[in-house]
C-alpha positions in Angstrom: 8.1 -6.1 14.3 6.5 -3.6 11.8 3.6 -4.8 9.7 4.8 -2.9 6.6 8.3 -2.2 5.5 9.3 1.0 3.9 11.6 -0.3 1.2 11.5 1.5 -2.1 10.2 -1.6 -3.9 7.0 -1.6 -1.8 5.9 1.7 -3.4 6.7 0.4 -6.9 4.8 -2.9 -6.1 1.8 -0.9 -4.9 1.8 1.2 -8.0 1.9 -1.9 -10.2 -1.3 -3.0 -8.6 -3.2 0.1 -9.6 -6.1 -1.1 -11.8 -6.2 0.2 -15.4 -8.7 2.9 -16.2 -10.7 0.7 -18.5 -11.0 -2.0 -15.9 -12.3 0.6 -13.4 -14.8 1.9 -16.0 -16.1 -1.6 -16.2 -17.0 -1.7 -12.5 -20.8 -1.7 -12.4 -21.2 1.4 -10.2 -18.7 3.4 -12.3 -20.1 2.1 -15.6 -23.5 3.2 -14.5 -22.3 6.6 -13.5 -20.5 6.9 -16.8 -23.7 6.2 -18.7 -25.7 8.8 -16.6 -23.1 11.5 -16.2 -20.8 11.0 -19.2 -17.8 8.8 -19.6 -15.3 11.7 -19.6 -16.5 12.9 -16.1 -16.2 9.5 -14.5 -12.9 8.9 -16.3 -11.5 12.1 -14.9 -12.5 11.0 -11.4 -10.9 7.7 -11.9 -7.6 9.2 -13.2 -7.5 11.6 -10.2 -8.1 8.7 -7.9 -5.3 6.6 -9.6 -3.0 9.5 -9.1 -3.8 9.6 -5.4 -2.8 5.9 -5.2 0.5 6.6 -7.1 1.3 9.3 -4.5 0.5 6.8 -1.7 -2.5 8.7 -0.4 -4.7 5.6 -0.8 -3.9 2.0 -1.5 -4.6 0.4 -4.9 -7.3 -1.6 -3.1 -9.1 1.6 -2.2 -9.3 3.1 -5.7 -12.7 1.8 -6.7 -14.4 3.0 -3.5 -12.6 6.3 -3.5 -13.7 6.9 -7.1 -17.3 6.1 -6.4 -17.2 8.3 -3.3 -15.7 11.2 -5.3 -18.6 11.7 -7.6 -20.7 13.7 -5.1 -17.6 15.7 -4.2 -16.9 16.5 -7.8 -20.5 17.7 -8.3 -20.3 19.9 -5.3 -17.0 21.4 -6.4 -18.4 22.1 -9.9 -21.5 23.8 -8.3 -19.3 26.1 -6.2 -17.0 26.7 -9.2 -20.0 27.8 -11.2 -21.0 30.1 -8.4 -17.6 31.7 -8.3 -17.4 32.0 -12.1 -20.8 33.7 -12.3 -19.6 36.3 -9.7 -16.7 37.1 -11.9 -18.6 37.4 -15.1 -17.6 34.1 -16.6 -21.1 32.8 -17.5 -20.1 30.4 -20.3 -17.6 28.6 -18.0 -20.2 28.6 -15.2 -22.8 27.0 -17.5 -20.4 24.2 -18.4 -19.7 23.5 -14.7 -23.4 23.6 -13.9 -24.3 21.1 -16.6 -21.9 18.5 -15.0 -23.2 19.2 -11.5 -26.9 19.0 -12.6 -26.3 15.7 -14.3 -25.2 14.1 -11.1 -27.7 15.9 -8.8 -30.6 14.8 -11.1 -29.5 11.2 -11.1 -29.4 11.1 -7.3 -32.5 13.4 -6.8 -30.5 15.8 -4.6 -33.3 18.4 -4.5 -31.5 20.9 -2.4 -28.5 21.0 -4.7 -30.8 21.0 -7.7 -32.5 24.0 -6.4 -29.2 25.8 -5.9 -28.0 24.8 -9.4 -31.3 26.0 -10.9 -30.9 29.3 -9.2 -27.4 29.7 -10.7 -28.7 28.7 -14.1 -31.3 31.4 -13.9 -28.6 33.9 -12.8 -26.4 33.0 -15.7 -29.1 33.6 -18.3 
């Protein structure tokens, strides 16, 4: 006997259990990250994670942990995006990406990534 059924109502039920964005922003870890990194950054991560749940990639119960775990990934992607933008002469865009990445890396004292970001900031000057 299967543990889960695959009826269409199961997906709709799971989607109805997705926590609201404001409720997730109130979770202490995410609220703290919003204070340190900026509400808009954390809100974007939450919305992306909620979309993953709507697509069935994760369950509604996994949203909070997935959003918390996404913050380092987002900072890394922003760092690499800045690197690519600098290589194509888009310095203003790179600086914006770097500011977001630096905010996270400073908060967690990620010295290796801070060094890389600082080098990119110097290159963008």
